[in-house]
PDB file of N, CA, C and O in Angstrom:
ATOM      1  N   MET A   1      48.132  11.242  12.860  1.00  0.00           N
ATOM      2  CA  MET A   1      48.114  12.507  13.500  1.00  0.00           C
ATOM      3  C   MET A   1      48.143  12.104  15.127  1.00  0.00           C
ATOM      4  O   MET A   1      47.495  11.059  15.199  1.00  0.00           O
ATOM      5  N   LYS A   2      48.478  12.370  16.083  1.00  0.00           N
ATOM      6  CA  LYS A   2      49.243  11.976  16.974  1.00  0.00           C
ATOM      7  C   LYS A   2      47.986  12.963  18.101  1.00  0.00           C
ATOM      8  O   LYS A   2      47.630  14.138  18.004  1.00  0.00           O
ATOM      9  N   GLU A   3      47.680  12.146  18.869  1.00  0.00           N
ATOM     10  CA  GLU A   3      46.825  13.040  19.946  1.00  0.00           C
ATOM     11  C   GLU A   3      47.495  12.384  21.420  1.00  0.00           C
ATOM     12  O   GLU A   3      47.929  11.262  21.676  1.00  0.00           O
ATOM     13  N   MET A   4      47.343  13.796  22.355  1.00  0.00           N
ATOM     14  CA  MET A   4      47.674  13.711  23.731  1.00  0.00           C
ATOM     15  C   MET A   4      47.118  14.146  24.255  1.00  0.00           C
ATOM     16  O   MET A   4      46.691  15.202  23.789  1.00  0.00           O
ATOM     17  N   ILE A   5      46.563  13.674  25.868  1.00  0.00           N
ATOM     18  CA  ILE A   5      45.300  14.183  26.557  1.00  0.00           C
ATOM     19  C   ILE A   5      45.853  14.285  28.114  1.00  0.00           C
ATOM     20  O   ILE A   5      46.044  13.257  28.764  1.00  0.00           O
ATOM     21  N   PHE A   6      46.119  15.728  28.715  1.00  0.00           N
ATOM     22  CA  PHE A   6      46.808  15.967  29.406  1.00  0.00           C
ATOM     23  C   PHE A   6      45.916  16.248  30.781  1.00  0.00           C
ATOM     24  O   PHE A   6      45.348  17.316  31.011  1.00  0.00           O
ATOM     25  N   LYS A   7      45.901  14.683  31.948  1.00  0.00           N
ATOM     26  CA  LYS A   7      45.225  14.881  32.896  1.00  0.00           C
ATOM     27  C   LYS A   7      46.155  16.012  34.267  1.00  0.00           C
ATOM     28  O   LYS A   7      47.385  16.069  34.249  1.00  0.00           O
ATOM     29  N   ASP A   8      45.228  16.890  35.453  1.00  0.00           N
ATOM     30  CA  ASP A   8      45.585  17.589  35.760  1.00  0.00           C
ATOM     31  C   ASP A   8      46.634  18.760  35.482  1.00  0.00           C
ATOM     32  O   ASP A   8      47.647  19.057  36.115  1.00  0.00           O
ATOM     33  N   GLY A   9      46.159  19.249  34.503  1.00  0.00           N
ATOM     34  CA  GLY A   9      47.438  20.256  33.777  1.00  0.00           C
ATOM     35  C   GLY A   9      47.065  21.130  34.441  1.00  0.00           C
ATOM     36  O   GLY A   9      46.216  20.938  35.311  1.00  0.00           O
ATOM     37  N   LYS A  10      47.592  22.303  34.212  1.00  0.00           N
ATOM     38  CA  LYS A  10      46.855  24.024  34.574  1.00  0.00           C
ATOM     39  C   LYS A  10      46.906  24.632  33.270  1.00  0.00           C
ATOM     40  O   LYS A  10      47.674  24.228  32.397  1.00  0.00           O
ATOM     41  N   ILE A  11      45.973  25.753  33.088  1.00  0.00           N
ATOM     42  CA  ILE A  11      46.372  26.961  32.557  1.00  0.00           C
ATOM     43  C   ILE A  11      47.454  27.941  32.287  1.00  0.00           C
ATOM     44  O   ILE A  11      47.068  28.101  31.129  1.00  0.00           O
ATOM     45  N   GLN A  12      48.354  28.636  32.354  1.00  0.00           N
ATOM     46  CA  GLN A  12      49.411  29.358  32.085  1.00  0.00           C
ATOM     47  C   GLN A  12      49.239  30.358  31.756  1.00  0.00           C
ATOM     48  O   GLN A  12      48.833  30.190  30.606  1.00  0.00           O
ATOM     49  N   LYS A  13      49.256  31.758  32.009  1.00  0.00           N
ATOM     50  CA  LYS A  13      49.346  32.853  31.398  1.00  0.00           C
ATOM     51  C   LYS A  13      50.280  33.266  31.767  1.00  0.00           C
ATOM     52  O   LYS A  13      50.832  33.031  32.842  1.00  0.00           O
ATOM     53  N   GLY A  14      50.752  34.267  30.545  1.00  0.00           N
ATOM     54  CA  GLY A  14      52.294  35.138  30.304  1.00  0.00           C
ATOM     55  C   GLY A  14      52.569  36.179  29.395  1.00  0.00           C
ATOM     56  O   GLY A  14      51.740  36.851  28.781  1.00  0.00           O
ATOM     57  N   PHE A  15      53.654  36.250  29.362  1.00  0.00           N
ATOM     58  CA  PHE A  15      53.822  36.437  27.709  1.00  0.00           C
ATOM     59  C   PHE A  15      54.674  35.802  26.847  1.00  0.00           C
ATOM     60  O   PHE A  15      55.144  36.192  25.778  1.00  0.00           O
ATOM     61  N   ARG A  16      54.875  34.344  27.693  1.00  0.00           N
ATOM     62  CA  ARG A  16      55.580  33.453  26.942  1.00  0.00           C
ATOM     63  C   ARG A  16      54.256  32.398  26.417  1.00  0.00           C
ATOM     64  O   ARG A  16      53.053  32.556  26.625  1.00  0.00           O
ATOM     65  N   VAL A  17      54.976  31.249  25.646  1.00  0.00           N
ATOM     66  CA  VAL A  17      53.996  30.312  25.251  1.00  0.00           C
ATOM     67  C   VAL A  17      54.392  29.253  25.462  1.00  0.00           C
ATOM     68  O   VAL A  17      54.500  28.572  24.442  1.00  0.00           O
ATOM     69  N   LYS A  18      54.729  28.680  26.558  1.00  0.00           N
ATOM     70  CA  LYS A  18      55.516  27.427  26.522  1.00  0.00           C
ATOM     71  C   LYS A  18      54.375  26.060  26.306  1.00  0.00           C
ATOM     72  O   LYS A  18      53.253  25.879  26.779  1.00  0.00           O
ATOM     73  N   ILE A  19      55.231  25.218  25.365  1.00  0.00           N
ATOM     74  CA  ILE A  19      54.547  23.874  24.813  1.00  0.00           C
ATOM     75  C   ILE A  19      55.602  22.886  26.576  1.00  0.00           C
ATOM     76  O   ILE A  19      56.758  22.940  26.995  1.00  0.00           O
ATOM     77  N   PRO A  20      54.334  22.143  27.024  1.00  0.00           N
ATOM     78  CA  PRO A  20      54.880  20.735  27.814  1.00  0.00           C
ATOM     79  C   PRO A  20      55.835  20.047  27.429  1.00  0.00           C
ATOM     80  O   PRO A  20      55.877  20.011  26.199  1.00  0.00           O
ATOM     81  N   LYS A  21      56.744  19.396  27.994  1.00  0.00           N
ATOM     82  CA  LYS A  21      58.017  18.832  27.398  1.00  0.00           C
ATOM     83  C   LYS A  21      57.812  17.418  26.930  1.00  0.00           C
ATOM     84  O   LYS A  21      58.546  16.669  26.286  1.00  0.00           O
ATOM     85  N   ALA A  22      56.737  17.280  27.380  1.00  0.00           N
ATOM     86  CA  ALA A  22      56.037  15.401  26.715  1.00  0.00           C
ATOM     87  C   ALA A  22      55.477  15.834  25.290  1.00  0.00           C
ATOM     88  O   ALA A  22      55.598  14.859  24.548  1.00  0.00           O
ATOM     89  N   ILE A  23      54.853  17.021  24.542  1.00  0.00           N
ATOM     90  CA  ILE A  23      54.859  17.550  23.518  1.00  0.00           C
ATOM     91  C   ILE A  23      55.790  17.881  22.432  1.00  0.00           C
ATOM     92  O   ILE A  23      55.639  17.782  21.214  1.00  0.00           O
ATOM     93  N   VAL A  24      56.843  18.318  23.171  1.00  0.00           N
ATOM     94  CA  VAL A  24      58.160  18.496  22.332  1.00  0.00           C
ATOM     95  C   VAL A  24      58.873  17.218  22.157  1.00  0.00           C
ATOM     96  O   VAL A  24      59.427  16.872  21.113  1.00  0.00           O
ATOM     97  N   ASP A  25      58.809  16.389  23.499  1.00  0.00           N
ATOM     98  CA  ASP A  25      59.511  15.552  23.492  1.00  0.00           C
ATOM     99  C   ASP A  25      58.750  14.316  22.315  1.00  0.00           C
ATOM    100  O   ASP A  25      59.459  13.488  21.743  1.00  0.00           O
ATOM    101  N   THR A  26      57.505  14.376  22.144  1.00  0.00           N
ATOM    102  CA  THR A  26      57.024  13.116  20.883  1.00  0.00           C
ATOM    103  C   THR A  26      57.268  13.091  19.973  1.00  0.00           C
ATOM    104  O   THR A  26      57.455  12.161  19.189  1.00  0.00           O
ATOM    105  N   LEU A  27      57.379  15.392  19.787  1.00  0.00           N
ATOM    106  CA  LEU A  27      57.233  16.008  18.162  1.00  0.00           C
ATOM    107  C   LEU A  27      58.545  15.738  17.856  1.00  0.00           C
ATOM    108  O   LEU A  27      58.694  15.684  16.636  1.00  0.00           O
ATOM    109  N   GLU A  28      59.667  15.524  18.545  1.00  0.00           N
ATOM    110  CA  GLU A  28      60.529  15.821  18.877  1.00  0.00           C
ATOM    111  C   GLU A  28      61.303  17.573  18.344  1.00  0.00           C
ATOM    112  O   GLU A  28      62.251  17.593  17.560  1.00  0.00           O
ATOM    113  N   ILE A  29      60.920  18.405  18.712  1.00  0.00           N
ATOM    114  CA  ILE A  29      60.828  20.045  18.327  1.00  0.00           C
ATOM    115  C   ILE A  29      62.483  19.967  19.325  1.00  0.00           C
ATOM    116  O   ILE A  29      62.824  19.458  20.393  1.00  0.00           O
ATOM    117  N   LYS A  30      63.184  20.817  18.201  1.00  0.00           N
ATOM    118  CA  LYS A  30      64.501  20.764  18.487  1.00  0.00           C
ATOM    119  C   LYS A  30      64.705  22.411  18.743  1.00  0.00           C
ATOM    120  O   LYS A  30      64.223  23.197  17.927  1.00  0.00           O
ATOM    121  N   GLU A  31      65.506  22.938  20.017  1.00  0.00           N
ATOM    122  CA  GLU A  31      65.089  24.104  20.442  1.00  0.00           C
ATOM    123  C   GLU A  31      65.766  25.165  19.016  1.00  0.00           C
ATOM    124  O   GLU A  31      66.454  24.681  18.117  1.00  0.00           O
ATOM    125  N   GLY A  32      65.392  26.594  19.093  1.00  0.00           N
ATOM    126  CA  GLY A  32      65.491  26.840  18.178  1.00  0.00           C
ATOM    127  C   GLY A  32      64.570  26.917  16.433  1.00  0.00           C
ATOM    128  O   GLY A  32      64.732  27.373  15.301  1.00  0.00           O
ATOM    129  N   GLN A  33      63.693  26.213  17.155  1.00  0.00           N
ATOM    130  CA  GLN A  33      62.786  25.339  15.982  1.00  0.00           C
ATOM    131  C   GLN A  33      61.711  26.420  15.579  1.00  0.00           C
ATOM    132  O   GLN A  33      61.138  27.241  16.295  1.00  0.00           O
ATOM    133  N   GLU A  34      61.612  26.203  14.337  1.00  0.00           N
ATOM    134  CA  GLU A  34      59.881  27.089  13.972  1.00  0.00           C
ATOM    135  C   GLU A  34      59.332  26.615  14.130  1.00  0.00           C
ATOM    136  O   GLU A  34      59.198  25.510  13.603  1.00  0.00           O
ATOM    137  N   VAL A  35      58.039  27.479  15.637  1.00  0.00           N
ATOM    138  CA  VAL A  35      56.936  27.099  15.635  1.00  0.00           C
ATOM    139  C   VAL A  35      55.960  27.642  15.260  1.00  0.00           C
ATOM    140  O   VAL A  35      55.912  28.815  15.628  1.00  0.00           O
ATOM    141  N   ILE A  36      54.707  27.141  14.373  1.00  0.00           N
ATOM    142  CA  ILE A  36      53.623  28.428  14.480  1.00  0.00           C
ATOM    143  C   ILE A  36      52.098  27.624  15.422  1.00  0.00           C
ATOM    144  O   ILE A  36      51.550  26.545  15.647  1.00  0.00           O
ATOM    145  N   ILE A  37      52.047  28.498  15.581  1.00  0.00           N
ATOM    146  CA  ILE A  37      50.310  28.212  16.877  1.00  0.00           C
ATOM    147  C   ILE A  37      49.012  28.687  16.509  1.00  0.00           C
ATOM    148  O   ILE A  37      48.596  29.833  16.674  1.00  0.00           O
ATOM    149  N   LYS A  38      48.531  27.924  16.104  1.00  0.00           N
ATOM    150  CA  LYS A  38      46.808  28.864  14.935  1.00  0.00           C
ATOM    151  C   LYS A  38      45.868  27.951  16.394  1.00  0.00           C
ATOM    152  O   LYS A  38      45.964  26.837  16.909  1.00  0.00           O
ATOM    153  N   PHE A  39      45.116  29.002  16.580  1.00  0.00           N
ATOM    154  CA  PHE A  39      44.106  28.980  17.416  1.00  0.00           C
ATOM    155  C   PHE A  39      43.026  28.656  16.639  1.00  0.00           C
ATOM    156  O   PHE A  39      42.772  29.525  15.805  1.00  0.00           O
ATOM    157  N   ASP A  40      42.082  27.409  16.621  1.00  0.00           N
ATOM    158  CA  ASP A  40      40.568  27.853  15.772  1.00  0.00           C
ATOM    159  C   ASP A  40      39.341  27.912  16.457  1.00  0.00           C
ATOM    160  O   ASP A  40      38.521  27.062  16.803  1.00  0.00           O
ATOM    161  N   ILE A  41      39.449  29.449  16.590  1.00  0.00           N
ATOM    162  CA  ILE A  41      38.405  29.561  18.868  1.00  0.00           C
ATOM    163  C   ILE A  41      36.875  28.985  18.081  1.00  0.00           C
ATOM    164  O   ILE A  41      35.991  29.088  18.932  1.00  0.00           O
ATOM    165  N   ILE A  42      36.266  28.397  16.691  1.00  0.00           N
ATOM    166  CA  ILE A  42      34.968  28.033  16.404  1.00  0.00           C
ATOM    167  C   ILE A  42      34.987  26.941  16.680  1.00  0.00           C
ATOM    168  O   ILE A  42      33.994  26.389  17.155  1.00  0.00           O
ATOM    169  N   ASN A  43      36.581  26.067  16.371  1.00  0.00           N
ATOM    170  CA  ASN A  43      36.367  24.774  16.251  1.00  0.00           C
ATOM    171  C   ASN A  43      37.036  24.404  18.211  1.00  0.00           C
ATOM    172  O   ASN A  43      37.274  23.329  18.761  1.00  0.00           O
ATOM    173  N   ASP A  44      37.095  25.278  18.530  1.00  0.00           N
ATOM    174  CA  ASP A  44      37.842  24.749  20.180  1.00  0.00           C
ATOM    175  C   ASP A  44      38.997  24.151  19.869  1.00  0.00           C
ATOM    176  O   ASP A  44      39.475  23.399  20.719  1.00  0.00           O
ATOM    177  N   ARG A  45      40.124  24.454  17.842  1.00  0.00           N
ATOM    178  CA  ARG A  45      41.797  23.757  18.458  1.00  0.00           C
ATOM    179  C   ARG A  45      42.798  24.538  18.637  1.00  0.00           C
ATOM    180  O   ARG A  45      42.826  25.763  18.757  1.00  0.00           O
ATOM    181  N   LEU A  46      43.399  23.980  18.647  1.00  0.00           N
ATOM    182  CA  LEU A  46      44.853  24.402  18.975  1.00  0.00           C
ATOM    183  C   LEU A  46      45.461  23.588  18.022  1.00  0.00           C
ATOM    184  O   LEU A  46      45.235  22.379  17.975  1.00  0.00           O
ATOM    185  N   THR A  47      46.283  24.214  17.191  1.00  0.00           N
ATOM    186  CA  THR A  47      47.215  23.760  15.937  1.00  0.00           C
ATOM    187  C   THR A  47      48.680  24.080  15.986  1.00  0.00           C
ATOM    188  O   THR A  47      48.864  25.295  16.043  1.00  0.00           O
ATOM    189  N   LEU A  48      50.191  23.095  15.980  1.00  0.00           N
ATOM    190  CA  LEU A  48      50.516  23.720  15.679  1.00  0.00           C
ATOM    191  C   LEU A  48      51.788  22.971  14.303  1.00  0.00           C
ATOM    192  O   LEU A  48      52.060  21.871  13.821  1.00  0.00           O
ATOM    193  N   ASP A  49      52.071  23.903  14.217  1.00  0.00           N
ATOM    194  CA  ASP A  49      52.470  23.647  12.947  1.00  0.00           C
ATOM    195  C   ASP A  49      54.394  23.961  13.009  1.00  0.00           C
ATOM    196  O   ASP A  49      54.566  25.094  13.459  1.00  0.00           O
ATOM    197  N   ILE A  50      55.236  23.529  12.807  1.00  0.00           N
ATOM    198  CA  ILE A  50      56.535  22.656  12.952  1.00  0.00           C
ATOM    199  C   ILE A  50      57.574  23.338  11.899  1.00  0.00           C
ATOM    200  O   ILE A  50      56.622  23.177  11.136  1.00  0.00           O
ATOM    201  N   LYS A  51      58.201  23.710  11.413  1.00  0.00           N
ATOM    202  CA  LYS A  51      59.213  24.117  10.401  1.00  0.00           C
ATOM    203  C   LYS A  51      60.103  23.264  10.386  1.00  0.00           C
ATOM    204  O   LYS A  51      61.060  23.383   9.621  1.00  0.00           O
TER     205      LYS A  51
END
């Protein structure tokens, strides 16, 4: 598992989900690739499942 900590990051609200470029590059996500985002509210976790 890869862990990344972003300092001085800002939360953006809107209708689209934006994944920071550093994460896209690290996980080698390609444009148009299916990504499932899971939120675990109890444990304050966000998980990306890349298909």
